[in-house]
PDB file with one MODEL, atoms N, CA, C and O in Angstrom:
MODEL        1
ATOM      1  N   MET A   1       0.586  -1.628  -0.358  1.00  0.00           N
ATOM      2  CA  MET A   1      -0.369  -0.122   0.383  1.00  0.00           C
ATOM      3  C   MET A   1       0.632   0.971  -0.040  1.00  0.00           C
ATOM      4  O   MET A   1       0.254   1.733  -0.929  1.00  0.00           O
ATOM      5  N   SER A   2       1.777   1.132   0.448  1.00  0.00           N
ATOM      6  CA  SER A   2       2.819   2.658   0.634  1.00  0.00           C
ATOM      7  C   SER A   2       3.419   2.790  -0.596  1.00  0.00           C
ATOM      8  O   SER A   2       3.459   3.946  -1.016  1.00  0.00           O
ATOM      9  N   ASP A   3       4.001   1.752  -1.444  1.00  0.00           N
ATOM     10  CA  ASP A   3       4.203   2.259  -2.772  1.00  0.00           C
ATOM     11  C   ASP A   3       3.194   2.292  -3.600  1.00  0.00           C
ATOM     12  O   ASP A   3       3.701   2.464  -4.708  1.00  0.00           O
ATOM     13  N   SER A   4       2.102   2.229  -3.702  1.00  0.00           N
ATOM     14  CA  SER A   4       0.882   2.702  -4.227  1.00  0.00           C
ATOM     15  C   SER A   4       0.719   4.658  -4.384  1.00  0.00           C
ATOM     16  O   SER A   4       0.635   5.543  -5.235  1.00  0.00           O
ATOM     17  N   LEU A   5       0.762   4.419  -2.710  1.00  0.00           N
ATOM     18  CA  LEU A   5       0.199   5.916  -2.231  1.00  0.00           C
ATOM     19  C   LEU A   5       1.911   6.732  -2.855  1.00  0.00           C
ATOM     20  O   LEU A   5       1.904   7.910  -3.213  1.00  0.00           O
ATOM     21  N   ASP A   6       2.361   6.444  -2.867  1.00  0.00           N
ATOM     22  CA  ASP A   6       3.598   6.958  -3.102  1.00  0.00           C
ATOM     23  C   ASP A   6       3.656   7.714  -4.707  1.00  0.00           C
ATOM     24  O   ASP A   6       3.635   8.870  -5.130  1.00  0.00           O
ATOM     25  N   ARG A   7       3.745   6.266  -5.328  1.00  0.00           N
ATOM     26  CA  ARG A   7       3.417   6.538  -6.770  1.00  0.00           C
ATOM     27  C   ARG A   7       1.941   7.518  -6.982  1.00  0.00           C
ATOM     28  O   ARG A   7       1.864   8.286  -7.941  1.00  0.00           O
ATOM     29  N   HIS A   8       0.893   7.396  -6.051  1.00  0.00           N
ATOM     30  CA  HIS A   8      -0.272   8.499  -6.764  1.00  0.00           C
ATOM     31  C   HIS A   8      -0.038   9.540  -6.815  1.00  0.00           C
ATOM     32  O   HIS A   8       0.629   9.968  -5.873  1.00  0.00           O
ATOM     33  N   SER A   9      -0.393  10.415  -7.789  1.00  0.00           N
ATOM     34  CA  SER A   9      -0.628  11.745  -7.617  1.00  0.00           C
ATOM     35  C   SER A   9      -1.855  12.274  -8.679  1.00  0.00           C
ATOM     36  O   SER A   9      -2.275  11.895  -9.773  1.00  0.00           O
ATOM     37  N   VAL A  10      -2.249  13.583  -7.538  1.00  0.00           N
ATOM     38  CA  VAL A  10      -3.306  14.256  -7.805  1.00  0.00           C
ATOM     39  C   VAL A  10      -2.815  16.093  -8.248  1.00  0.00           C
ATOM     40  O   VAL A  10      -2.452  16.941  -7.432  1.00  0.00           O
ATOM     41  N   THR A  11      -2.927  16.236  -9.413  1.00  0.00           N
ATOM     42  CA  THR A  11      -2.382  17.975  -9.693  1.00  0.00           C
ATOM     43  C   THR A  11      -3.966  18.196  -9.405  1.00  0.00           C
ATOM     44  O   THR A  11      -5.026  17.788  -9.879  1.00  0.00           O
ATOM     45  N   PRO A  12      -3.290  19.587  -7.749  1.00  0.00           N
ATOM     46  CA  PRO A  12      -4.560  19.808  -7.109  1.00  0.00           C
ATOM     47  C   PRO A  12      -5.319  20.646  -8.183  1.00  0.00           C
ATOM     48  O   PRO A  12      -6.521  20.590  -8.442  1.00  0.00           O
ATOM     49  N   GLU A  13      -4.612  21.232  -8.605  1.00  0.00           N
ATOM     50  CA  GLU A  13      -5.524  22.250 -10.123  1.00  0.00           C
ATOM     51  C   GLU A  13      -6.630  21.912 -11.014  1.00  0.00           C
ATOM     52  O   GLU A  13      -7.460  22.744 -11.382  1.00  0.00           O
ATOM     53  N   ALA A  14      -6.633  20.854 -11.308  1.00  0.00           N
ATOM     54  CA  ALA A  14      -7.078  19.860 -11.638  1.00  0.00           C
ATOM     55  C   ALA A  14      -8.767  19.504 -10.562  1.00  0.00           C
ATOM     56  O   ALA A  14      -9.797  18.991 -10.999  1.00  0.00           O
ATOM     57  N   ILE A  15      -8.508  19.981  -9.160  1.00  0.00           N
ATOM     58  CA  ILE A  15      -9.921  19.379  -8.678  1.00  0.00           C
ATOM     59  C   ILE A  15     -11.156  20.328  -8.970  1.00  0.00           C
ATOM     60  O   ILE A  15     -10.973  21.538  -9.104  1.00  0.00           O
ATOM     61  N   LYS A  16     -12.301  19.813  -9.058  1.00  0.00           N
ATOM     62  CA  LYS A  16     -13.077  20.483  -9.243  1.00  0.00           C
ATOM     63  C   LYS A  16     -14.124  20.642  -8.395  1.00  0.00           C
ATOM     64  O   LYS A  16     -15.138  21.327  -8.522  1.00  0.00           O
ATOM     65  N   THR A  17     -13.713  19.829  -7.389  1.00  0.00           N
ATOM     66  CA  THR A  17     -15.190  19.789  -6.403  1.00  0.00           C
ATOM     67  C   THR A  17     -14.717  20.391  -4.752  1.00  0.00           C
ATOM     68  O   THR A  17     -13.662  20.015  -4.241  1.00  0.00           O
ATOM     69  N   PRO A  18     -15.612  21.307  -4.088  1.00  0.00           N
ATOM     70  CA  PRO A  18     -14.959  22.132  -3.112  1.00  0.00           C
ATOM     71  C   PRO A  18     -14.425  21.727  -2.442  1.00  0.00           C
ATOM     72  O   PRO A  18     -14.735  20.538  -2.514  1.00  0.00           O
ATOM     73  N   VAL A  19     -13.431  21.879  -1.395  1.00  0.00           N
ATOM     74  CA  VAL A  19     -12.803  21.107  -0.864  1.00  0.00           C
ATOM     75  C   VAL A  19     -12.776  22.083   0.599  1.00  0.00           C
ATOM     76  O   VAL A  19     -13.073  23.271   0.475  1.00  0.00           O
ATOM     77  N   THR A  20     -12.454  21.607   1.816  1.00  0.00           N
ATOM     78  CA  THR A  20     -12.283  21.857   3.087  1.00  0.00           C
ATOM     79  C   THR A  20     -11.381  21.594   3.559  1.00  0.00           C
ATOM     80  O   THR A  20     -11.273  20.368   3.585  1.00  0.00           O
ATOM     81  N   LEU A  21     -10.185  22.327   4.212  1.00  0.00           N
ATOM     82  CA  LEU A  21      -8.882  21.730   4.130  1.00  0.00           C
ATOM     83  C   LEU A  21      -8.657  21.900   5.914  1.00  0.00           C
ATOM     84  O   LEU A  21      -8.873  23.026   6.365  1.00  0.00           O
ATOM     85  N   ILE A  22      -8.399  21.231   6.510  1.00  0.00           N
ATOM     86  CA  ILE A  22      -8.177  21.255   8.466  1.00  0.00           C
ATOM     87  C   ILE A  22      -6.580  21.238   8.050  1.00  0.00           C
ATOM     88  O   ILE A  22      -6.349  20.650   6.993  1.00  0.00           O
ATOM     89  N   GLY A  23      -5.161  21.948   8.915  1.00  0.00           N
ATOM     90  CA  GLY A  23      -4.169  21.730   8.768  1.00  0.00           C
ATOM     91  C   GLY A  23      -3.726  21.704   9.987  1.00  0.00           C
ATOM     92  O   GLY A  23      -4.552  22.329  10.653  1.00  0.00           O
ATOM     93  N   PHE A  24      -2.855  21.317  10.681  1.00  0.00           N
ATOM     94  CA  PHE A  24      -2.318  21.151  12.330  1.00  0.00           C
ATOM     95  C   PHE A  24      -1.167  21.824  12.424  1.00  0.00           C
ATOM     96  O   PHE A  24      -0.262  21.136  11.951  1.00  0.00           O
ATOM     97  N   THR A  25      -0.679  23.160  12.937  1.00  0.00           N
ATOM     98  CA  THR A  25       0.719  23.242  12.981  1.00  0.00           C
ATOM     99  C   THR A  25       1.406  22.450  13.659  1.00  0.00           C
ATOM    100  O   THR A  25       2.532  22.944  13.726  1.00  0.00           O
ATOM    101  N   SER A  26       1.371  21.503  14.200  1.00  0.00           N
ATOM    102  CA  SER A  26       2.149  20.620  15.103  1.00  0.00           C
ATOM    103  C   SER A  26       2.356  19.716  14.142  1.00  0.00           C
ATOM    104  O   SER A  26       3.496  19.283  14.313  1.00  0.00           O
ATOM    105  N   ASP A  27       1.698  19.046  12.939  1.00  0.00           N
ATOM    106  CA  ASP A  27       1.828  18.417  12.222  1.00  0.00           C
ATOM    107  C   ASP A  27       3.255  17.970  11.052  1.00  0.00           C
ATOM    108  O   ASP A  27       3.578  18.385   9.939  1.00  0.00           O
ATOM    109  N   ARG A  28       3.855  16.885  12.039  1.00  0.00           N
ATOM    110  CA  ARG A  28       5.401  16.631  11.076  1.00  0.00           C
ATOM    111  C   ARG A  28       4.794  15.622   9.725  1.00  0.00           C
ATOM    112  O   ARG A  28       4.758  15.750   8.501  1.00  0.00           O
ATOM    113  N   LEU A  29       4.685  15.362   9.972  1.00  0.00           N
ATOM    114  CA  LEU A  29       4.368  13.996   8.631  1.00  0.00           C
ATOM    115  C   LEU A  29       3.889  14.432   7.666  1.00  0.00           C
ATOM    116  O   LEU A  29       4.134  13.846   6.611  1.00  0.00           O
ATOM    117  N   VAL A  30       2.618  16.184   7.641  1.00  0.00           N
ATOM    118  CA  VAL A  30       1.930  16.733   6.411  1.00  0.00           C
ATOM    119  C   VAL A  30       2.171  18.087   6.977  1.00  0.00           C
ATOM    120  O   VAL A  30       1.263  18.854   7.296  1.00  0.00           O
ATOM    121  N   PRO A  31       3.701  18.393   7.108  1.00  0.00           N
ATOM    122  CA  PRO A  31       3.995  19.677   7.778  1.00  0.00           C
ATOM    123  C   PRO A  31       2.827  21.319   7.623  1.00  0.00           C
ATOM    124  O   PRO A  31       2.091  20.825   6.769  1.00  0.00           O
ATOM    125  N   ILE A  32       2.509  22.079   7.736  1.00  0.00           N
ATOM    126  CA  ILE A  32       1.715  23.040   7.856  1.00  0.00           C
ATOM    127  C   ILE A  32       1.809  23.784   6.799  1.00  0.00           C
ATOM    128  O   ILE A  32       0.831  24.197   6.175  1.00  0.00           O
ATOM    129  N   ASP A  33       2.900  23.997   6.537  1.00  0.00           N
ATOM    130  CA  ASP A  33       3.571  24.270   5.164  1.00  0.00           C
ATOM    131  C   ASP A  33       2.969  23.784   3.594  1.00  0.00           C
ATOM    132  O   ASP A  33       2.430  24.458   2.717  1.00  0.00           O
ATOM    133  N   ASP A  34       3.283  22.439   3.651  1.00  0.00           N
ATOM    134  CA  ASP A  34       2.456  22.048   2.452  1.00  0.00           C
ATOM    135  C   ASP A  34       0.893  21.914   2.480  1.00  0.00           C
ATOM    136  O   ASP A  34       0.316  21.544   1.457  1.00  0.00           O
ATOM    137  N   ILE A  35       0.253  22.179   3.520  1.00  0.00           N
ATOM    138  CA  ILE A  35      -1.135  21.963   3.196  1.00  0.00           C
ATOM    139  C   ILE A  35      -1.308  23.840   3.716  1.00  0.00           C
ATOM    140  O   ILE A  35      -2.252  24.103   4.461  1.00  0.00           O
ATOM    141  N   ARG A  36      -0.744  24.534   3.450  1.00  0.00           N
ATOM    142  CA  ARG A  36      -0.808  26.135   2.631  1.00  0.00           C
ATOM    143  C   ARG A  36      -0.848  26.497   1.163  1.00  0.00           C
ATOM    144  O   ARG A  36      -1.386  27.274   0.375  1.00  0.00           O
ATOM    145  N   GLU A  37       0.186  25.314   1.248  1.00  0.00           N
ATOM    146  CA  GLU A  37       0.879  25.310  -0.541  1.00  0.00           C
ATOM    147  C   GLU A  37      -0.226  24.455  -1.194  1.00  0.00           C
ATOM    148  O   GLU A  37      -0.575  25.022  -2.230  1.00  0.00           O
ATOM    149  N   LEU A  38      -0.839  23.434  -1.015  1.00  0.00           N
ATOM    150  CA  LEU A  38      -1.942  22.920  -1.413  1.00  0.00           C
ATOM    151  C   LEU A  38      -3.438  23.791  -1.169  1.00  0.00           C
ATOM    152  O   LEU A  38      -4.324  23.867  -2.021  1.00  0.00           O
ATOM    153  N   ALA A  39      -3.477  24.309  -0.042  1.00  0.00           N
ATOM    154  CA  ALA A  39      -4.576  25.819  -0.407  1.00  0.00           C
ATOM    155  C   ALA A  39      -4.178  26.390  -1.370  1.00  0.00           C
ATOM    156  O   ALA A  39      -4.880  26.266  -2.374  1.00  0.00           O
ATOM    157  N   ALA A  40      -2.918  27.239  -1.483  1.00  0.00           N
ATOM    158  CA  ALA A  40      -2.842  28.564  -1.903  1.00  0.00           C
ATOM    159  C   ALA A  40      -3.144  27.381  -3.870  1.00  0.00           C
ATOM    160  O   ALA A  40      -3.826  27.920  -4.742  1.00  0.00           O
ATOM    161  N   ARG A  41      -2.707  26.361  -4.061  1.00  0.00           N
ATOM    162  CA  ARG A  41      -3.084  25.723  -5.686  1.00  0.00           C
ATOM    163  C   ARG A  41      -4.618  24.916  -5.683  1.00  0.00           C
ATOM    164  O   ARG A  41      -4.803  24.186  -6.657  1.00  0.00           O
ATOM    165  N   LEU A  42      -5.457  24.976  -4.911  1.00  0.00           N
ATOM    166  CA  LEU A  42      -7.019  24.641  -4.990  1.00  0.00           C
ATOM    167  C   LEU A  42      -7.218  25.793  -5.799  1.00  0.00           C
ATOM    168  O   LEU A  42      -6.696  26.906  -5.739  1.00  0.00           O
ATOM    169  N   PRO A  43      -7.996  25.361  -6.500  1.00  0.00           N
ATOM    170  CA  PRO A  43      -9.254  26.878  -7.858  1.00  0.00           C
ATOM    171  C   PRO A  43     -10.209  26.278  -7.281  1.00  0.00           C
ATOM    172  O   PRO A  43     -11.218  26.640  -7.887  1.00  0.00           O
ATOM    173  N   THR A  44     -10.683  25.124  -5.952  1.00  0.00           N
ATOM    174  CA  THR A  44     -12.028  25.552  -5.674  1.00  0.00           C
ATOM    175  C   THR A  44     -11.678  25.038  -4.042  1.00  0.00           C
ATOM    176  O   THR A  44     -11.769  23.840  -3.775  1.00  0.00           O
ATOM    177  N   LEU A  45     -11.364  25.815  -3.220  1.00  0.00           N
ATOM    178  CA  LEU A  45     -10.840  25.834  -1.676  1.00  0.00           C
ATOM    179  C   LEU A  45     -12.078  26.634  -1.361  1.00  0.00           C
ATOM    180  O   LEU A  45     -12.342  27.812  -1.602  1.00  0.00           O
ATOM    181  N   TRP A  46     -12.752  25.707  -0.770  1.00  0.00           N
ATOM    182  CA  TRP A  46     -13.813  26.107  -0.040  1.00  0.00           C
ATOM    183  C   TRP A  46     -13.589  27.243   1.456  1.00  0.00           C
ATOM    184  O   TRP A  46     -13.983  28.401   1.591  1.00  0.00           O
ATOM    185  N   ARG A  47     -12.758  26.304   2.489  1.00  0.00           N
ATOM    186  CA  ARG A  47     -12.653  27.051   3.511  1.00  0.00           C
ATOM    187  C   ARG A  47     -11.367  25.989   3.731  1.00  0.00           C
ATOM    188  O   ARG A  47     -11.304  24.869   3.225  1.00  0.00           O
ATOM    189  N   PHE A  48     -10.397  26.577   4.570  1.00  0.00           N
ATOM    190  CA  PHE A  48      -8.700  26.357   5.123  1.00  0.00           C
ATOM    191  C   PHE A  48      -8.968  26.635   6.216  1.00  0.00           C
ATOM    192  O   PHE A  48      -9.369  27.797   6.286  1.00  0.00           O
ATOM    193  N   VAL A  49      -8.939  25.976   7.417  1.00  0.00           N
ATOM    194  CA  VAL A  49      -8.713  25.955   8.598  1.00  0.00           C
ATOM    195  C   VAL A  49      -7.505  24.976   9.120  1.00  0.00           C
ATOM    196  O   VAL A  49      -7.234  23.789   8.936  1.00  0.00           O
ATOM    197  N   GLU A  50      -6.788  26.271  10.013  1.00  0.00           N
ATOM    198  CA  GLU A  50      -5.028  25.782  10.421  1.00  0.00           C
ATOM    199  C   GLU A  50      -5.634  26.118  12.099  1.00  0.00           C
ATOM    200  O   GLU A  50      -6.321  27.009  12.599  1.00  0.00           O
ATOM    201  N   ALA A  51      -5.025  25.003  12.555  1.00  0.00           N
ATOM    202  CA  ALA A  51      -5.388  24.896  14.255  1.00  0.00           C
ATOM    203  C   ALA A  51      -3.833  24.224  14.956  1.00  0.00           C
ATOM    204  O   ALA A  51      -3.212  23.190  14.713  1.00  0.00           O
ATOM    205  N   PRO A  52      -3.661  25.054  15.652  1.00  0.00           N
ATOM    206  CA  PRO A  52      -3.066  23.977  17.179  1.00  0.00           C
ATOM    207  C   PRO A  52      -3.093  22.759  17.424  1.00  0.00           C
ATOM    208  O   PRO A  52      -4.028  22.091  16.982  1.00  0.00           O
ATOM    209  N   SER A  53      -2.245  22.266  18.063  1.00  0.00           N
ATOM    210  CA  SER A  53      -3.127  20.828  18.906  1.00  0.00           C
ATOM    211  C   SER A  53      -1.541  19.969  19.431  1.00  0.00           C
ATOM    212  O   SER A  53      -0.464  20.169  18.868  1.00  0.00           O
ATOM    213  N   LEU A  54      -1.650  19.448  20.076  1.00  0.00           N
ATOM    214  CA  LEU A  54      -0.273  18.424  20.844  1.00  0.00           C
ATOM    215  C   LEU A  54       0.071  17.407  21.015  1.00  0.00           C
ATOM    216  O   LEU A  54       0.788  16.776  21.793  1.00  0.00           O
ATOM    217  N   PHE A  55      -1.034  17.151  19.472  1.00  0.00           N
ATOM    218  CA  PHE A  55      -1.293  15.903  18.990  1.00  0.00           C
ATOM    219  C   PHE A  55      -0.583  15.285  17.734  1.00  0.00           C
ATOM    220  O   PHE A  55      -0.362  14.080  17.609  1.00  0.00           O
ATOM    221  N   GLY A  56      -0.205  16.385  16.691  1.00  0.00           N
ATOM    222  CA  GLY A  56       0.552  16.218  15.768  1.00  0.00           C
ATOM    223  C   GLY A  56      -0.186  15.716  14.662  1.00  0.00           C
ATOM    224  O   GLY A  56      -1.268  16.080  14.201  1.00  0.00           O
ATOM    225  N   HIS A  57       0.867  14.504  14.202  1.00  0.00           N
ATOM    226  CA  HIS A  57      -0.016  14.357  13.181  1.00  0.00           C
ATOM    227  C   HIS A  57      -1.464  13.246  13.193  1.00  0.00           C
ATOM    228  O   HIS A  57      -2.065  12.798  12.215  1.00  0.00           O
ATOM    229  N   ASP A  58      -1.753  13.004  14.745  1.00  0.00           N
ATOM    230  CA  ASP A  58      -2.741  12.547  15.032  1.00  0.00           C
ATOM    231  C   ASP A  58      -3.660  13.154  15.891  1.00  0.00           C
ATOM    232  O   ASP A  58      -4.367  12.677  16.779  1.00  0.00           O
ATOM    233  N   ALA A  59      -3.492  14.553  15.371  1.00  0.00           N
ATOM    234  CA  ALA A  59      -4.692  15.325  15.943  1.00  0.00           C
ATOM    235  C   ALA A  59      -6.213  15.270  14.676  1.00  0.00           C
ATOM    236  O   ALA A  59      -7.338  15.495  15.120  1.00  0.00           O
ATOM    237  N   PHE A  60      -6.126  15.132  14.019  1.00  0.00           N
ATOM    238  CA  PHE A  60      -7.190  14.528  12.881  1.00  0.00           C
ATOM    239  C   PHE A  60      -8.427  13.795  14.385  1.00  0.00           C
ATOM    240  O   PHE A  60      -9.404  14.301  14.937  1.00  0.00           O
ATOM    241  N   LEU A  61      -7.655  12.310  14.585  1.00  0.00           N
ATOM    242  CA  LEU A  61      -8.433  11.303  15.180  1.00  0.00           C
ATOM    243  C   LEU A  61      -8.467  11.964  16.565  1.00  0.00           C
ATOM    244  O   LEU A  61      -9.548  11.658  17.068  1.00  0.00           O
ATOM    245  N   LYS A  62      -7.693  12.804  17.474  1.00  0.00           N
ATOM    246  CA  LYS A  62      -7.683  13.003  18.897  1.00  0.00           C
ATOM    247  C   LYS A  62      -8.467  13.679  19.078  1.00  0.00           C
ATOM    248  O   LYS A  62      -9.322  13.498  19.945  1.00  0.00           O
ATOM    249  N   GLU A  63      -8.378  15.302  17.823  1.00  0.00           N
ATOM    250  CA  GLU A  63      -9.231  16.705  18.250  1.00  0.00           C
ATOM    251  C   GLU A  63     -10.829  16.077  17.678  1.00  0.00           C
ATOM    252  O   GLU A  63     -11.446  17.096  17.366  1.00  0.00           O
ATOM    253  N   ASP A  64     -11.520  15.142  17.478  1.00  0.00           N
ATOM    254  CA  ASP A  64     -13.028  14.999  16.900  1.00  0.00           C
ATOM    255  C   ASP A  64     -13.503  16.241  17.239  1.00  0.00           C
ATOM    256  O   ASP A  64     -13.251  17.299  16.662  1.00  0.00           O
ATOM    257  N   ALA A  65     -14.136  16.086  18.109  1.00  0.00           N
ATOM    258  CA  ALA A  65     -14.647  17.857  18.450  1.00  0.00           C
ATOM    259  C   ALA A  65     -14.580  18.799  17.577  1.00  0.00           C
ATOM    260  O   ALA A  65     -15.643  19.282  17.186  1.00  0.00           O
ATOM    261  N   PHE A  66     -13.652  19.168  17.188  1.00  0.00           N
ATOM    262  CA  PHE A  66     -12.859  20.616  16.999  1.00  0.00           C
ATOM    263  C   PHE A  66     -12.976  19.817  15.041  1.00  0.00           C
ATOM    264  O   PHE A  66     -13.284  20.523  14.080  1.00  0.00           O
ATOM    265  N   VAL A  67     -12.688  18.482  14.937  1.00  0.00           N
ATOM    266  CA  VAL A  67     -12.752  18.206  13.159  1.00  0.00           C
ATOM    267  C   VAL A  67     -14.142  18.248  12.993  1.00  0.00           C
ATOM    268  O   VAL A  67     -14.749  18.917  12.157  1.00  0.00           O
ATOM    269  N   GLY A  68     -14.778  17.234  14.132  1.00  0.00           N
ATOM    270  CA  GLY A  68     -16.803  17.295  13.483  1.00  0.00           C
ATOM    271  C   GLY A  68     -17.105  18.174  13.044  1.00  0.00           C
ATOM    272  O   GLY A  68     -17.607  18.230  11.921  1.00  0.00           O
ATOM    273  N   ASP A  69     -16.747  19.838  14.320  1.00  0.00           N
ATOM    274  CA  ASP A  69     -17.427  20.345  14.155  1.00  0.00           C
ATOM    275  C   ASP A  69     -17.653  21.192  12.478  1.00  0.00           C
ATOM    276  O   ASP A  69     -18.643  21.579  11.859  1.00  0.00           O
ATOM    277  N   ILE A  70     -15.646  21.204  12.118  1.00  0.00           N
ATOM    278  CA  ILE A  70     -16.228  21.811  10.902  1.00  0.00           C
ATOM    279  C   ILE A  70     -16.358  20.958   9.446  1.00  0.00           C
ATOM    280  O   ILE A  70     -16.503  21.435   8.321  1.00  0.00           O
ATOM    281  N   LEU A  71     -16.245  19.391   9.886  1.00  0.00           N
ATOM    282  CA  LEU A  71     -16.816  18.778   8.449  1.00  0.00           C
ATOM    283  C   LEU A  71     -18.507  18.986   8.512  1.00  0.00           C
ATOM    284  O   LEU A  71     -19.250  18.747   7.560  1.00  0.00           O
ATOM    285  N   ARG A  72     -19.014  19.557  10.046  1.00  0.00           N
ATOM    286  CA  ARG A  72     -20.738  19.470   9.874  1.00  0.00           C
ATOM    287  C   ARG A  72     -21.201  20.710   9.027  1.00  0.00           C
ATOM    288  O   ARG A  72     -22.122  20.963   8.250  1.00  0.00           O
ATOM    289  N   ALA A  73     -20.044  21.399   9.588  1.00  0.00           N
ATOM    290  CA  ALA A  73     -20.475  23.444   8.630  1.00  0.00           C
ATOM    291  C   ALA A  73     -20.579  23.053   7.594  1.00  0.00           C
ATOM    292  O   ALA A  73     -21.728  22.973   7.159  1.00  0.00           O
ATOM    293  N   ALA A  74     -19.044  22.478   6.410  1.00  0.00           N
ATOM    294  CA  ALA A  74     -18.455  22.427   5.355  1.00  0.00           C
ATOM    295  C   ALA A  74     -20.128  20.994   4.548  1.00  0.00           C
ATOM    296  O   ALA A  74     -20.357  20.836   3.349  1.00  0.00           O
ATOM    297  N   PHE A  75     -20.855  20.320   5.656  1.00  0.00           N
ATOM    298  CA  PHE A  75     -21.389  19.149   4.655  1.00  0.00           C
ATOM    299  C   PHE A  75     -22.671  20.688   4.522  1.00  0.00           C
ATOM    300  O   PHE A  75     -23.119  21.139   3.468  1.00  0.00           O
ATOM    301  N   LYS A  76     -22.953  21.142   5.820  1.00  0.00           N
ATOM    302  CA  LYS A  76     -24.412  22.647   6.280  1.00  0.00           C
ATOM    303  C   LYS A  76     -23.917  23.141   5.001  1.00  0.00           C
ATOM    304  O   LYS A  76     -24.694  22.732   4.139  1.00  0.00           O
ATOM    305  N   ASP A  77     -23.003  23.816   4.493  1.00  0.00           N
ATOM    306  CA  ASP A  77     -22.755  24.298   3.621  1.00  0.00           C
ATOM    307  C   ASP A  77     -22.982  24.104   2.300  1.00  0.00           C
ATOM    308  O   ASP A  77     -23.578  24.967   1.656  1.00  0.00           O
ATOM    309  N   ILE A  78     -22.446  22.703   1.595  1.00  0.00           N
ATOM    310  CA  ILE A  78     -22.709  21.895   0.726  1.00  0.00           C
ATOM    311  C   ILE A  78     -24.528  22.257   0.484  1.00  0.00           C
ATOM    312  O   ILE A  78     -24.743  22.758  -0.620  1.00  0.00           O
ATOM    313  N   LYS A  79     -25.458  22.113   1.134  1.00  0.00           N
ATOM    314  CA  LYS A  79     -26.743  21.476   1.203  1.00  0.00           C
ATOM    315  C   LYS A  79     -27.272  23.502   1.480  1.00  0.00           C
ATOM    316  O   LYS A  79     -28.380  23.943   1.786  1.00  0.00           O
ATOM    317  N   ALA A  80     -26.545  23.933   1.332  1.00  0.00           N
ATOM    318  CA  ALA A  80     -27.526  25.693   1.259  1.00  0.00           C
ATOM    319  C   ALA A  80     -27.354  25.627  -0.123  1.00  0.00           C
ATOM    320  O   ALA A  80     -27.789  26.526  -0.843  1.00  0.00           O
TER     321      ALA A  80
ENDMDL
END
């Protein structure tokens, strides 16, 4: 699986669906600067949320209430 992930490539400029990004400033596996660059390249960026966390890369799992609020808002915006 790791090899297929390494070889997979998506050009952000080709994405046509609205995108909500959540980046954590303490994430070392996916650094916040990489998320900022992705946000800048997305023509359909809907929302970009940058947040601190003590949990690094696991923040998306550990900060479940925070992430859940953002996702609920994104789904609500889509329905509107």
